[in-house]
N, C-alpha and C positions, 0 to 999 in steps of 0.2 A: 688696184690690187697690187701689193708688192710681189716681186718675183722671188723665187727661191734663190738662195745663195749657196754656191757649191761648197763653200768652206764651213758649212754648219747647218744647212737646211733652212727650214722656216724659222723665223725668229719667234721663240717661245721662252717660257721660264724653265722648261725642261732641260736637264743637263744633257750634253752630248754623250752618246754611248761610245766610250773609248776602249771597250773591251776588245781583246785580240781574238782572232779566229784563224783557223787553219786556211791558208790561201790555197785555193783549188788550182789544178793545172791550167784550166781555161783562163783563170784570172791572171796567172803568170804570163800566159800567151798574150793577153790583152795589154799587159804592161810592156812586154817586149815589142809588140807592134807599135805602141805609142812611142817607145824609145827610138825604134828604127825610123819611123816617120819623122820624128824630131831631128834625128841626125841627118836625114836627107833633105831637111828644110821644108817638109810638107805639112808639119803640124807644130804649132807653138802652144805653150801652156795656156796663154790667154785665149787662144782659139778653142782649146779643149774645154776650158771653163765656160766660155760663151755658149758653146754647144750644149753643155750640161744645163746651164741656167736657162736655155731656150726650150728645154723639154716641157711639154704641157704639164701643168701642176699635178693632175691626178696620175699621169703616167710616171712622172718623177717620183712620186710617193710609192708607186708600185714596184719600181726598179731598185735593185741593189747597187752598191757603189760601182763595181766594175761593169755592171749592165749599163749604167749611165755613161761610163767611159766609152763602152762599145757603141752605144747609140750616137754619141757625140762624134766619135771618130768616123763612123759610117757617114754621117751627115756632112762632115767637113770634106772627106775625100770625094764624095759625090759632088759637093758644091764646087770643089776645085777641078773637077773633071778628071781625077786620077782613075776612078772606076765609076761605072753606072750602077744603079740599084739592081738592074737586071743581071749584071755580071756578078754582083755580090750574092744575089739570090741563087743564081746558078751554082756558084761555088759552094754555098751552104747546102744546097740539094745534093751536090756531088759528095760532100763530106758526110752527110747523113747516110747516103747510100753505101758508102765505104764502111761505115761503122756497123752496119747491120750484119 
């Protein structure tokens, strides 16, 4: 079974949706995190793409563009030992509690 390709999704005859949308604050933050990790030598574009293309196909289809980035970034920083999943989950819980 072919894997999804990050630069276009599943190969089909359907045109790629190139419509613009308003970028949300959290999406800008994900982009900024990706840039900072890149500047610090912790994440390269090819690693981000590999992580995205490694997402299980049904999950890939359910996620949006920046959600795929987020999942890939999380996997890579855990893989490299920068953070643990437990540390990430705890920070997410802390942020959710602060927003209430």
